[in-house]
N, C-alpha and C positions, 0 to 999 in steps of 0.2 A: 464433094462440096464445090460454088462456083466458088472461088477468092478475087476474082475478078469478072464484073458487069460487064465495062468496057470493052473489054476483048475473046467475054467470055471462058478466061482462065480456072479448069477448078485444082484445088492439090493436087492430084496427078499431075496432069499436066505441068506444074511445076517441079515438083518431086521428080519427074522426066528428064530434064535438063541439071539437076547431080549429081549425074552420076558419068561416068568414062574420062578418058580423056578430056574432052571440049568439057568439058562441065562446068557449068555455072557459079561465075563468084559473087555477083552482086545482083540487085533486083532490075539491073539494064541487061545486064547479059542476059535476064534467065525473059526476059523480053523478045529479043534479039535472036537464040537460040528455038523462040514459038513462034518468031514469022511477028511480031508486030513492035508497039511501043509503048508505054506509060502515055493514059491520055488523062483521067483526073485524079491517079497517084493513092486512090484511096486504101490500095490491095499493097500498097507497098510495105506495110508494117508488120501483114499480114503473110503474104512474102517472105518477109523475112526472117518473120519466126518458124516458119515452115525450112530453111533453109538452117536457121541455126537450131532447130529439133530433128534435123539429117545430120548433121553432121557430128552432133551428139553423139549419137545413135552411134555414126560409124567410124568416132573414136572409143565409144564402149562395145564395141563390137571386136576393133583392132586390137582391145588389154586386154580381153579373155583368151581372142585367138593367140597373143604372143603368150600370157600369163601359162595357160595347156601345152605352149609348145617348151618352154622355158624350165617349166614343173617351178615356179616359182611360187615362194611363200607371201612375197609382198609383192609383186607382179609392176610392171611397167607401170600399174594407176594412181601406184602409193609413190611410186620413184619420183613418178611426176606432176605428180596432185589430182590425176584428172578421176572420175566414179565413173 
C-alpha cells in the first residue's frame, strides 16, 4: 500500500528501514534511508503507526523467544508489563 504519495513510498519500503544496525528510529530517518525527504507531511502519522506496529511485533517476538529459552512460567512480558 502506498503511504506517501509525494515520494511514492509503500508500507513495505517503510518496514525495510526498520531492521538491521542502521534501523530508522524517526520518520525523518525513514525518509533519509529511502533517499528522499518529507514533502507535505501527511504520511507522517501512517509511517509512525507502521513503526510502532513493527516495534510491538518485535517486542512480542523477543518475549516469546526469551520465555521459551528460559522455560519461565511468567516470562519477560509479565515482568516488564509487555504483552
